[in-house]
C-alpha positions in Angstrom: 40.6 -34.7 -15.2 39.0 -31.7 -13.2 36.7 -33.4 -10.2 33.0 -31.9 -9.6 33.1 -30.4 -5.6 30.1 -31.8 -4.0 28.9 -29.7 -1.0 27.1 -31.7 1.7 25.6 -30.2 4.9 23.9 -31.8 8.1 24.2 -32.8 11.7 27.1 -33.8 13.4 25.1 -36.4 15.3 22.7 -38.6 14.6 18.9 -37.3 15.2 18.3 -39.1 18.3 21.0 -37.4 20.3 20.3 -33.9 18.8 16.4 -34.3 20.3 17.9 -36.6 23.4 20.0 -33.8 24.4 17.2 -31.1 23.8 14.9 -32.7 26.1 17.5 -33.3 28.7 18.8 -29.9 28.9 15.1 -28.1 28.8 14.2 -30.6 31.6 17.1 -29.8 34.1 17.8 -25.8 33.1 14.8 -24.3 31.5 15.0 -21.9 34.4 17.6 -20.6 32.6 15.7 -19.8 29.3 16.0 -15.8 29.3 12.1 -14.0 29.5 12.4 -12.0 26.5 9.8 -8.9 26.4 7.7 -8.0 23.5 7.5 -4.1 22.7 3.4 -3.5 22.7 2.3 0.2 21.9 -1.1 2.0 22.4 -1.4 4.9 19.8 -3.5 7.2 21.1 -5.1 9.8 18.4 -7.8 12.9 19.2 -10.5 11.3 17.8 -13.9 11.7 19.7 -14.1 7.8 20.4 -10.8 8.1 22.2 -13.0 8.7 25.5 -14.6 5.1 25.3 -11.5 3.2 25.9 -9.7 5.3 28.9 -9.9 2.9 31.3 -8.7 0.0 29.0 -5.6 2.8 28.2 -5.1 2.9 31.4 -5.0 -0.9 32.7 -2.8 -2.0 29.6 -0.6 0.9 30.4 -0.2 -0.5 34.5 0.3 -4.0 31.9 3.6 -2.4 30.8 2.1 -1.0 27.2 3.7 2.2 25.9 1.5 4.7 25.3 2.5 7.0 22.4 0.2 10.3 22.7 -0.1 12.2 19.2 -0.5 16.4 19.2 -2.6 17.5 22.2 -3.5 14.2 23.1 -0.9 14.0 26.0 -2.1 16.8 27.5 -6.0 15.4 27.2 -4.8 12.1 28.8 -2.9 13.7 32.1 -5.2 16.6 32.9 -8.4 14.9 32.4 -7.4 11.2 33.4 -3.9 11.6 35.3 -2.5 9.3 33.0 1.1 10.2 31.7 1.8 8.9 28.6 5.5 7.7 27.7 5.9 9.4 24.2 4.2 12.5 22.6 4.6 12.6 18.8 4.2 16.1 17.2 5.3 16.8 13.3 3.2 19.5 12.0 5.3 22.8 11.3 3.1 25.1 12.5 4.0 27.3 15.6 0.2 27.2 16.8 1.3 23.7 17.8 3.7 25.0 20.8 0.0 24.7 22.7 0.7 21.1 22.6 4.0 20.8 24.7 4.0 21.1 28.5 5.6 20.1 31.7 4.8 16.7 33.2 2.2 15.9 29.9 4.6 12.7 28.8 7.8 11.3 29.6 9.4 11.6 26.1 9.0 14.0 23.5 9.2 13.0 19.5 9.8 15.9 17.6 9.3 15.6 13.5 12.6 17.4 11.9 10.1 20.0 10.3 8.6 21.2 13.3 8.9 24.8 14.5 12.1 25.5 16.7 10.0 27.0 19.5 8.6 23.4 19.8 12.1 22.6 20.3 13.1 25.2 22.7 9.8 24.4 25.0 10.0 20.6 24.7 13.5 20.9 26.1 12.6 23.0 28.9 9.9 21.0 30.2 10.6 17.6 32.0 10.9 15.2 29.4 13.5 13.2 27.2 13.4 15.0 23.7 14.1 13.6 20.3 14.4 14.5 17.0 12.4 12.2 14.1 12.6 12.8 10.0 9.9 12.7 8.3 10.0 12.9 4.2 7.1 15.1 4.3 7.5 17.4 1.3 9.9 17.1 -2.3 12.8 17.9 -0.8 12.6 16.6 2.4 14.4 13.3 1.8 17.3 15.0 -0.2 17.8 18.0 2.5 17.8 14.9 5.5 20.2 13.2 3.7 22.6 16.1 3.0 22.3 17.5 6.7 22.1 14.3 9.1 23.4 11.0 6.4 22.6 7.6 7.6 19.6 8.5 9.8 16.4 6.9 9.6 13.5 8.6 7.6 10.2 7.8 8.1 8.0 8.0 5.2 4.8 6.6 4.0 2.2 9.2 4.9 1.3 12.8 6.0 -0.2 12.8 9.0 1.1 12.4 12.7 -1.2 9.5 13.0 0.6 7.7 10.3 4.1 8.7 11.4 3.6 7.1 14.5 2.7 3.8 13.1 6.2 4.3 11.0 7.6 5.3 14.2 6.6 2.2 16.5 7.5 -0.1 13.4 10.6 0.9 13.1 11.3 1.0 16.5 11.1 -2.6 16.6 7.3 -2.9 18.7 5.2 -6.2 17.6 2.2 -5.1 18.7 -0.2 -1.9 18.6 -3.8 -1.0 19.8 -4.8 2.0 18.1 -7.5 4.4 19.9 -9.1 8.0 18.7 -7.9 7.1 15.1 -11.3 7.9 13.8 -10.6 10.2 10.8 -14.5 11.1 11.2 -16.5 13.5 14.0 -19.0 11.7 16.1 -22.1 14.0 15.3 -20.2 17.7 15.9 -17.5 16.6 17.9 -14.0 16.0 16.6 -12.3 15.8 19.8 -13.2 14.4 23.3 -11.5 18.1 23.9 -11.5 21.6 23.4 -8.8 22.1 20.3 -9.3 25.0 18.2 -6.7 24.5 15.6 -8.1 23.3 12.6 -11.3 24.1 13.4 -12.1 26.2 10.3 -11.6 22.9 8.0 -14.8 22.2 5.8 -16.4 19.1 7.0 -17.7 16.5 4.3 -20.4 13.8 4.5 -18.1 10.7 2.9 -19.8 7.6 1.9 -18.1 4.4 2.1 -19.3 0.9 2.1 -23.5 2.5 2.3 -22.5 4.3 5.9 -22.0 8.3 6.1 -19.2 9.9 8.0 -18.8 13.2 8.6 -14.9 14.1 7.9 -12.7 17.0 6.7 -10.6 16.6 4.1 -7.5 15.7 6.0 -8.8 13.2 8.2 -10.8 11.6 5.3 -7.1 11.3 3.6 -5.2 9.6 6.2 -8.0 7.0 6.3 -6.8 6.4 2.7 -3.3 6.6 3.3 -3.9 4.2 6.0 -5.8 1.4 4.0 -2.9 2.0 1.7 0.1 1.2 3.2 -1.2 -0.9 6.6 -0.1 -4.1 4.7 3.5 -2.8 5.0 3.7 -2.9 8.4 1.8 -6.2 8.9 4.4 -7.6 6.7 6.9 -6.4 8.8 5.0 -8.2 12.2 3.3 -5.9 13.8 0.1 -6.9 14.7 -2.4 -4.1 15.7 -6.1 -3.7 16.3 -8.0 -0.2 15.9 -10.8 1.0 18.5 -13.6 2.9 17.5 -16.3 3.0 14.9 -15.2 5.9 12.9 -14.3 6.1 9.3 -10.7 4.8 9.5 -11.5 1.6 11.6 -14.5 0.9 9.6 -12.3 1.0 6.2 -9.3 -0.9 7.7 -11.9 -3.6 9.0 -13.4 -4.4 5.5 -10.3 -4.4 3.6 -8.9 -7.2 6.1 -11.8 -9.0 6.1 -11.5 -9.2 2.2 -7.6 -10.0 2.8 -8.8 -12.9 4.9 -11.9 -14.5 3.6 -12.9 -12.2 0.1 -11.9 -14.0 -3.1 -9.4 -13.6 -5.6 -11.2 -10.7 -7.3 -12.0 -8.5 -4.7 -8.5 -9.5 -3.2 -7.0 -8.2 -6.4 -9.4 -5.2 -7.1 -8.3 -4.0 -3.5 -4.5 -4.1 -4.3 -5.1 -2.3 -7.6 -7.7 0.3 -6.4 -4.5 1.0 -3.5 -1.8 1.3 -5.8 -3.4 3.6 -8.6 -3.7 5.9 -5.7 0.1 6.2 -5.8 1.2 8.9 -8.2 4.6 7.3 -8.4 3.1 4.1 -9.5 1.5 5.5 -12.8 4.8 7.2 -14.2 6.3 4.6 -15.8 5.0 2.0 -18.6 7.1 -0.2 -20.6 4.2 -0.7 -22.7 3.9 3.1 -23.5 7.6 3.0 -24.0 7.7 0.3 -26.4 4.8 1.7 -28.3 7.1 2.6 -31.7 8.4 -0.9 -31.7 4.6 -2.9 -31.7 2.3 -0.2 -33.3 2.3 -1.1 -37.0 1.7 -4.6 -36.1 -2.3 -3.5 -35.2 -3.8 -4.2 -38.4 -4.5 -1.3 -40.7 -8.2 -2.8 -41.4 -8.9 -2.9 -37.3 -11.9 -0.9 -36.7 -12.1 -2.0 -32.9 -9.1 -2.1 -30.5 -9.2 -2.8 -26.8 -6.8 -2.2 -24.1 -6.8 -5.3 -22.0 -5.5 -3.9 -18.4 -5.4 -0.1 -20.1 -4.3 1.1 -16.0 -3.6 4.7 -17.0 -5.4 5.4 -20.5 -2.5 6.5 -22.2 -1.9 3.6 -24.3 -5.6 4.0 -25.1 -5.0 7.7 -26.7 -2.1 6.6 -29.0 -4.8 4.1 -30.3 -7.0 6.9 -30.7 -4.6 8.8 -33.0 -4.3 5.7 -35.3 -8.0 5.7 -36.3 -9.5 2.5 -34.7 -12.2 3.0 -32.2 -10.8 2.5 -28.7 -11.8 0.1 -25.6 -10.2 0.4 -22.4 -10.6 -2.4 -20.0 -9.5 -2.5 -16.4 -11.1 -3.6 -13.1 -9.7 -0.8 -10.9 -11.9 2.1 -11.7 -9.3 4.7 -10.5 -6.7 3.7 -12.8 -7.1 6.5 -15.5 -5.0 9.6 -15.9 -7.0 12.4 -15.9 -6.0 13.1 -19.3 -7.2 9.8 -20.6 -10.4 10.0 -18.6 -11.3 13.5 -20.5 -10.9 11.3 -23.9 -13.2 8.3 -22.5 -16.0 10.7 -21.2 -16.4 12.2 -24.6 -17.0 8.4 -26.5 -19.7 6.4 -24.3 -19.1 3.3 -23.4 -15.7 3.1 -24.7 -14.4 2.1 -21.0 -15.2 -1.2 -19.6 -14.9 -1.9 -15.8 -14.4 -5.6 -16.0 -12.0 -8.5 -14.6 -9.7 -9.7 -17.4 -9.9 -13.4 -16.3 -13.8 -13.3 -16.4 -14.5 -10.8 -19.6 -17.0 -12.3 -21.8 -19.5 -11.0 -24.5 -17.3 -8.2 -26.2 -15.5 -9.0 -29.8 -13.0 -6.5 -31.1 -10.7 -6.9 -34.1 -7.6 -6.4 -32.3 -6.2 -6.7 -28.3 -3.1 -5.1 -26.8 -2.1 -6.2 -23.5 0.6 -4.1 -21.9 2.0 -4.6 -18.5 -0.5 -7.0 -17.3 0.2 -10.3 -17.6 2.8 -10.5 -15.1 0.3 -9.1 -12.6 -2.0 -12.0 -13.2 -2.2 -14.6 -10.9 -0.4 -17.7 -11.8 -3.6 -19.7 -11.0 -5.8 -17.4 -13.7 -3.2 -16.9 -16.2 -4.5 -19.5 -18.5 -8.4 -18.3 -17.8 -6.7 -14.6 -18.7 -5.4 -15.5 -22.0 -8.2 -17.3 -22.9 -10.5 -14.6 -22.2 -8.6 -12.3 -24.3 -8.0 -14.8 -27.3 -11.7 -15.4 -27.4 -12.5 -11.6 -27.4 -10.6 -10.4 -30.5 -11.1 -11.4 -34.3 -7.5 -11.3 -35.2 -4.9 -11.4 -32.6 -3.1 -9.6 -29.6 -0.1 -7.9 -28.6 1.3 -8.5 -25.5 4.4 -7.0 -23.2 5.7 -8.4 -20.2 7.8 -7.9 -17.5 9.8 -11.3 -16.8 11.1 -10.2 -13.3 10.0 -9.5 -9.9 8.6 -6.3 -9.1 10.3 -3.4 -7.2 7.0 -1.2 -6.3 5.3 -3.5 -4.7 6.8 -3.7 -1.1 6.1 0.1 -1.1 2.5 -1.0 -0.2 3.2 -4.7 1.5 2.3 -6.2 -1.9 3.1 -8.3 -4.3 2.7 -7.0 -8.1 4.0 -9.2 -10.3 2.8 -12.5 -9.3 3.7 -14.9 -12.5 7.0 -14.0 -13.4 8.4 -16.8 -16.2 10.8 -16.2 -18.8 9.8 -14.9 -22.6 10.0 -18.4 -23.9 7.5 -19.7 -21.9 5.2 -16.7 -22.2 5.4 -17.3 -25.9 4.2 -20.8 -25.4 1.7 -20.1 -23.2 0.4 -17.3 -25.7 0.5 -19.6 -28.5 -1.2 -22.3 -26.6 -4.6 -20.1 -27.0 -4.0 -18.1 -29.9 -2.8 -20.7 -32.3 0.5 -18.4 -33.2 3.0 -16.1 -30.9 6.1 -14.6 -31.7 8.9 -12.6 -29.8 9.5 -9.2 -31.6 11.6 -7.3 -29.0 12.9 -7.1 -26.2 14.6 -4.9 -23.8 16.0 -6.0 -20.4 13.9 -7.8 -18.4 11.0 -6.8 -20.9 9.8 -8.8 -24.0 6.7 -7.7 -26.7 5.1 -10.8 -28.0 2.8 -10.8 -31.0 -0.1 -13.2 -31.4 -2.5 -14.1 -34.1 -5.2 -16.5 -34.7 -4.9 -19.3 -37.2 -6.1 -18.3 -40.6 -6.2 -14.6 -40.1 -3.5 -14.0 -42.3 -1.4 -11.9 -40.5 
């Protein structure tokens, strides 16, 4: 007869002994506890608001914070304010950036491996310590770096030196950061607190955010958008940061941060998916689209209207159009549609509805699809969502659902699959709202479920 093995864990003394020893040792030997220094960074970009904070930067440097100066900021801090940066970071590949390298401006210089070789030559000849950092800047750079320099860290998550600086300090273990001059916009006609001919030819555009107007170049406005996409990745790694200034990037960041802290579930989910839909890799793969051949024949032939609840890219909407029924795409993130789907929907008025699914009401369709959506719905909104879909269709609906945690969300610091359940639980939950549901196909973690309303004869 086999005996079941049981594992026991716990203290090898009583809890009272544990606590008494702790108290006695701290009281007598507490002075032996080492002091741990929290690494703190000041990242100084070249936005015009930088000059507003010079004295704070000087005071914090004196208090032990590390200054990371981006591009020409190192020269500005040294020549205009006699502040020597601890680090200077340059990643731009153009040879003109050699003007950013000089003697005594920074104790250390970090150059991207893609910079013009002249920068390395001049930096090594300066009075600074020089290091190379790898940046995943263009397609093919990651493979090349792995081939030539295997095992080394490659910084990703953005195209500007400001974004790379955030990745640099996060990878280096900094716990706190203050950002200066990260405006991503102009102040009146001023681009920098100093003269810099480089990039002067970039056209300036008016950008509107939350009813405020900001003058900015395309690359700088793009940096603000990238920062909003990735900031939670750094925060989730334990980096606590604050952004000084009143430009486009700080304004956008404070807005989304406030929603993260105080906003409704609807607002937080909308910002999350507006963020992920800005990433081209996110829209490449769709199990619901791949399984189209397995469930398209379940769409009733007499269905005149079919709604795609959580239509995402809109590629399923295009397939519905080929079958004949009028199609309606519904999604809360209006930037989700692929260009081709946008063109298709633009030619058919009122056939994309911007709406939150668990709040959706007021329209009735013959049939519905809900592909790769339910696992993304917060668990506490699952029944509201299923009820809204069931209420909005006459006959039934097809669901495709992934029953495993997501792997993409960590790229932007988010959890995307918020409601992970096994297939049988999904079948039961859907049947509760429709009357009947059955699994009709499964592949890997993905399941296809057909639901119909009682009395429809499907």
